[in-house]
N, C-alpha and C positions, 0 to 999 in steps of 0.2 A: 703813558700809553701813547701809542702812535695815533695820529689825527685820522688815519683812514682804518685803523683797527676795528673790527666788529666786536662788540659786547654781547650780541644775541643772534641766535642762529637765523639764518635767512629763511624766508618763507617762499613757498612754491609760487610760481607765476602761472597765470591762467593758460598761456599758450603752450608751456610744458605739460601742465595737467592734461590739456585737450589732446595734445600729440600722444601721450603716452596711453590715454584713454582709448583713442582710436586704434592705435597700434595693437592694443592688447585686448580690445573688445571689453573694457572695464568701465563701471560706472565712475565719472569724473569725480564725485564727491570721495569716493573710496580711494581713488588715485591721489587725490590731493593729501587725505590723511596720511597714507603711507609714504608719500614724497616728504611732507612735513616732518614726519617721525624720523625718516631716514636722514634727512638733512640736519635735524637737531642732534642726532647720535653722531654723525660725522663731525660736526661742528664742535662737539664737547670732547672728542678724542683727536683733534688735529691741531697741529702748529700752523700749518698753511692752509689757509682758508679760500685761496683763490678758486678751486675747481669743485667745491662742495656740491653745487647745483648740478653740474655734469655728472659727477660720481654717483650722486643720489638718483639721479634719472635713469641712469643705466643699472642701477642695483633693482630699483623699483620695477622696470621693464623686464629684467631678468626673472624676478621674483614672480611676476604676473604671467609671463610666458611659461615658466616652469609650472606653477600651479595649474594653469589651464590644460597643458599638455599632459598632465597627471590624471586628469578627470576622464 
């Protein structure tokens, strides 16, 4: 295993959680759960792990925006 290779899925950081929560008018705790789940799913299925936080953040924003617009 390479020294920089991660073995566990990354966790969301507070700044990203707060940003998504503010942009989507969603509870930060709910955003954190969704973001952590999305990152774990992406981590498990990817070979290149560099952009997992970015991709997961975009997916969670999209999900929450679509959910709110459907209401």
